C-alpha positions in Angstrom: 193.5 107.8 128.8 189.7 107.4 128.2 189.7 109.7 125.1 192.3 107.4 123.5 190.2 104.3 124.3 187.4 105.6 122.0 189.5 104.6 119.0 190.0 101.0 120.0 187.3 99.9 117.5 185.3 96.8 117.8 187.6 95.3 120.4 185.6 97.0 123.1 182.5 94.8 122.6 180.5 96.1 125.6 179.8 99.6 126.9 178.3 100.4 130.3 176.4 103.7 129.9 175.7 105.9 132.9 175.4 109.7 133.5 178.2 112.1 134.2 179.7 115.4 133.1 182.7 116.1 130.9 185.1 115.7 133.7 183.6 112.3 134.7 183.9 111.2 131.1 187.5 112.2 130.8 188.6 110.4 134.0 186.3 107.4 133.6 187.9 104.4 135.2 186.1 101.0 135.4 187.9 100.3 138.7 186.6 103.5 140.3 183.0 103.2 139.0 180.0 101.9 140.9 180.0 99.0 138.4 183.5 97.9 139.2 182.5 94.4 140.2 180.6 94.0 136.9 183.6 95.3 134.9 185.8 92.8 136.7 183.4 89.9 136.0 183.1 90.8 132.3 186.9 90.9 132.0 187.2 87.5 133.8 184.7 86.1 131.2 186.9 87.5 128.3 184.5 90.3 127.4 186.1 93.7 126.9 184.0 96.5 128.4 184.4 100.2 128.7 182.5 103.0 130.5 180.4 105.2 128.3 179.7 108.3 130.5 176.8 110.1 129.0 175.4 113.7 129.0 173.1 115.4 126.4 175.9 118.0 125.9 178.1 115.4 124.3 175.6 112.9 123.0 177.1 112.7 119.5 180.4 111.7 121.0 178.9 108.9 123.0 176.9 107.8 120.0 180.1 107.4 118.0 181.6 105.3 120.8 178.5 103.1 121.0 178.6 102.4 117.3 181.9 100.6 117.8 180.6 98.1 120.4 178.3 95.1 120.2 176.2 95.8 123.2 175.4 98.7 125.5 173.9 98.3 129.0 172.2 101.5 130.0 171.7 103.1 133.5 169.7 106.3 133.2 166.6 107.4 135.2 163.5 108.7 133.3 164.3 112.2 134.8 167.7 113.1 136.1 168.8 116.5 137.3 165.8 118.0 135.6 166.5 116.4 132.2 164.4 113.7 130.5 165.7 110.9 128.4 164.4 112.2 125.0 167.8 112.9 123.5 169.3 109.7 125.0 166.5 107.5 123.8 166.7 108.9 120.3 170.4 108.1 120.2 169.9 104.6 121.6 167.3 103.9 118.9 169.7 105.0 116.3 172.5 102.8 117.5 170.1 99.9 117.9 169.0 100.4 114.3 172.7 100.2 113.3 173.0 96.7 114.9 174.1 97.4 118.4 172.3 95.5 121.2 170.7 98.0 123.6 169.5 97.0 127.0 167.1 98.2 128.0 165.8 99.4 124.6 163.7 102.6 124.9 160.7 100.8 123.2 160.9 98.0 125.9 161.1 100.6 128.6 157.9 102.2 127.4 156.1 98.8 127.6 157.5 97.6 130.9 158.8 100.6 132.7 155.9 103.1 133.0 153.0 103.0 135.5 150.8 102.1 132.5 151.9 98.5 133.1 149.5 98.5 136.2 146.6 99.1 133.8 147.7 96.6 131.2 148.1 93.8 133.8 145.3 94.6 136.3 143.4 91.4 135.5 146.5 89.1 135.8 147.3 87.2 139.0 149.5 90.0 140.3 147.1 92.8 139.3 145.0 95.0 141.5 142.2 97.7 141.5 143.7 100.3 139.2 142.3 103.1 137.1 143.7 105.4 134.4 143.0 109.1 135.0 143.2 111.2 131.8 142.3 114.7 133.1 141.9 116.8 136.2 138.2 116.8 135.5 138.0 113.0 135.6 140.1 113.0 138.8 137.7 115.5 140.4 134.6 113.6 139.4 135.8 110.1 140.3 138.4 110.2 143.1 135.9 111.3 145.9 133.7 108.3 145.1 136.6 105.8 145.3 138.0 107.3 148.4 134.9 106.2 150.2 136.2 102.7 149.9 139.6 103.6 151.3 142.9 105.3 150.5 144.2 105.5 146.9 147.7 106.0 145.5 148.1 108.3 142.5 151.2 107.7 140.3 152.6 109.8 137.5 153.2 108.1 134.2 156.9 107.7 134.5 159.3 108.4 137.3 161.6 107.1 140.0 162.6 107.3 143.7 159.0 107.9 144.7 158.7 111.1 142.7 155.2 111.7 141.5 153.6 109.1 143.7 150.9 110.3 146.2 148.9 108.6 148.8 145.4 110.2 149.3 143.0 109.4 152.1 139.7 111.0 153.3 139.8 112.4 156.8 136.9 110.9 158.7 133.8 113.1 159.0 135.7 116.0 157.3 136.0 117.5 153.8 139.8 117.4 154.2 142.2 115.0 152.5 145.4 113.6 154.0 148.0 113.5 151.3 151.6 112.3 151.3 154.2 112.3 148.6 156.4 109.2 148.4 159.6 111.2 147.7 162.0 110.9 150.5 161.5 113.4 153.3 158.0 114.3 152.4 155.6 115.1 155.2 151.8 114.4 155.3 149.6 117.3 154.2 146.0 118.1 155.1 144.5 119.8 152.1 141.3 120.2 150.1 140.3 118.4 146.9 140.9 121.7 145.0 144.3 122.0 146.5 145.1 118.4 145.5 144.0 119.1 141.9 146.3 122.0 141.7 149.2 120.0 143.2 148.7 117.2 140.6 148.0 119.4 137.6 151.6 119.2 136.2 151.4 115.4 135.8 148.6 115.9 133.2 150.9 118.0 131.0 151.7 116.2 127.7 155.4 116.3 128.5 154.8 114.4 131.7 152.7 111.7 130.1 149.3 113.5 130.1 147.7 111.1 132.7 148.1 109.4 136.0 147.5 105.9 137.3 145.3 105.4 140.4 145.8 102.3 142.5 144.0 101.0 145.6 146.1 101.3 148.7 147.5 98.0 149.9 147.3 98.0 153.7 149.9 95.2 154.0 152.5 97.6 152.8 153.3 98.0 156.5 154.8 94.5 156.2 157.4 95.8 153.7 158.0 95.3 150.0 160.0 92.8 148.0 162.0 93.6 144.8 162.7 90.6 142.5 165.8 91.2 140.3 165.7 89.4 137.0 168.2 88.7 134.3 166.1 88.3 131.3 163.4 85.8 132.5 165.2 84.3 135.5 165.2 85.6 139.1 168.8 86.6 140.1 168.2 87.9 143.6 165.9 89.8 145.9 165.8 93.1 147.7 163.7 93.4 150.8 162.7 96.7 152.4 160.8 96.6 155.6 160.1 100.4 155.9 159.4 102.0 152.5 158.4 105.4 151.2 154.7 105.2 152.0 155.0 103.1 155.2 152.2 104.3 157.5 153.2 106.3 160.6 151.6 106.3 164.1 148.6 108.6 164.5 149.7 112.2 164.9 153.3 111.4 164.1 155.4 111.6 160.9 156.0 108.3 159.2 159.3 106.6 159.8 162.1 107.3 157.3 162.6 104.6 154.7 164.9 101.8 155.8 167.7 100.2 153.8 167.0 97.6 151.1 168.6 94.3 152.1 170.0 92.2 149.3 169.7 88.5 149.0 170.4 85.8 146.4 167.7 84.0 144.5 167.6 81.1 147.0 166.0 83.3 149.7 163.6 80.8 151.3 160.9 83.4 152.1 160.2 84.1 148.4 160.7 80.8 146.6 157.0 80.8 145.8 157.3 84.2 144.2 160.4 83.1 142.3 158.6 80.0 141.0 155.6 81.9 139.9 157.7 84.5 138.1 159.8 82.0 136.2 157.1 79.5 135.4 154.2 81.8 134.6 154.2 85.5 135.4 157.1 86.8 133.2 155.5 84.9 130.2 152.1 86.4 131.0 153.6 89.9 131.2 155.5 89.5 127.9 152.4 88.1 126.1 150.2 90.9 127.4 152.7 93.7 126.6 154.0 92.3 123.3 157.6 92.0 124.5 159.6 89.2 122.8 161.9 87.2 125.1 165.0 88.4 123.2 163.9 92.0 123.9 163.6 91.6 127.6 166.0 93.8 129.6 169.2 92.0 130.5 168.7 93.4 134.0 165.4 94.6 135.5 163.4 94.4 138.6 159.8 94.1 139.8 158.4 95.6 143.0 155.7 93.7 144.8 153.5 94.4 147.8 151.7 91.9 150.0 148.1 91.7 149.0 145.1 90.1 150.6 145.5 86.3 150.8 144.1 84.4 147.9 140.8 82.5 148.3 142.8 79.3 149.0 144.8 81.0 151.7 148.0 81.2 149.8 150.2 84.3 149.8 149.3 86.9 147.1 151.7 89.5 145.6 150.5 92.7 144.1 152.5 94.6 141.4 153.7 98.0 142.5 156.0 98.9 139.6 158.6 97.7 137.2 162.1 99.3 137.1 163.9 99.0 133.8 165.7 102.3 133.1 168.3 102.3 135.8 168.5 99.2 138.0 171.2 100.0 140.4 172.3 98.9 143.0 171.5 95.3 142.5 172.5 92.1 144.5 175.9 90.6 143.9 174.2 87.4 142.9 172.9 89.1 139.7 176.4 89.7 138.3 177.3 86.2 137.2 174.0 85.5 135.4 174.1 89.1 133.9 177.6 88.4 132.4 176.3 85.0 131.1 173.3 86.7 129.5 175.5 89.4 127.9 177.8 86.7 126.5 174.9 84.8 125.1 173.4 87.8 123.4 176.7 88.7 121.9 177.1 85.2 120.6 173.7 85.1 119.0 174.6 88.3 117.1 177.9 86.9 115.9 180.3 88.3 118.4 
């Protein structure tokens, strides 16, 4: 059934792209996908949408499908099953050049969706003490000095799900370091600096970005993290996680496993101040700093914040942790209606 739908021409004006194998592509059914509610909402709005199950092995076939639609919404992590996005990003740039609206466009991802955004925005209201580390030699020379001021978090250039994010702390009155990977299930290690350098060496390979970002540890992470979901420049919901990947554990015990992320609509009272700051100021500051035009903002993206030290006037302060642009799923149900509206508006602006 799906193979036949590839020849429906421009009637299928939207494609939702996500990863899968040949069998998944052949049996693709909107009602059975994890985006079923979005497919239903698009249909209710009169927008025809089809799944575009993607794999590098049949990238040319997917490209032909995408060239027949007006817009493609993409869900694909930077690294998935050992594969990077190189082939996919090249294909998405090609279809974008042919006039298809791509969200998020690979060029926008490189501006917003890598850990370099922490360097680019460190002097903005949501910034923090952040350093760029370009070599193992630099890390060896500088990290011990900064660890005297407290724990640091080292982050690979581009990743997801806590992969490549390491908390490092000096053990008091000892040459040893306590190190924990943010990837789910990782235990704390007690290692030397030379062992740490060996552990982090792959992140300095050119294929992995060639550098790392080092951020000061935020002690209030024990209070949880908040994820603001945005449709273009408006907050569409929140995700609140009380126990996260680097949540500190009790002395001598492993850290607690991460808890669930609880989803809320944009009216969540606890974070109305954050919503107001994002919509009135912070998204614009971010776009101006990174050179992202409003019309190139992702249709759906999210920003993770940690609680920082209170501002000098006593008001709550939020510290940027990361921005997710490549594969924002799951997301709160409250994001579906504004996402459909944004899709319709972009299609209309492009003559659909």
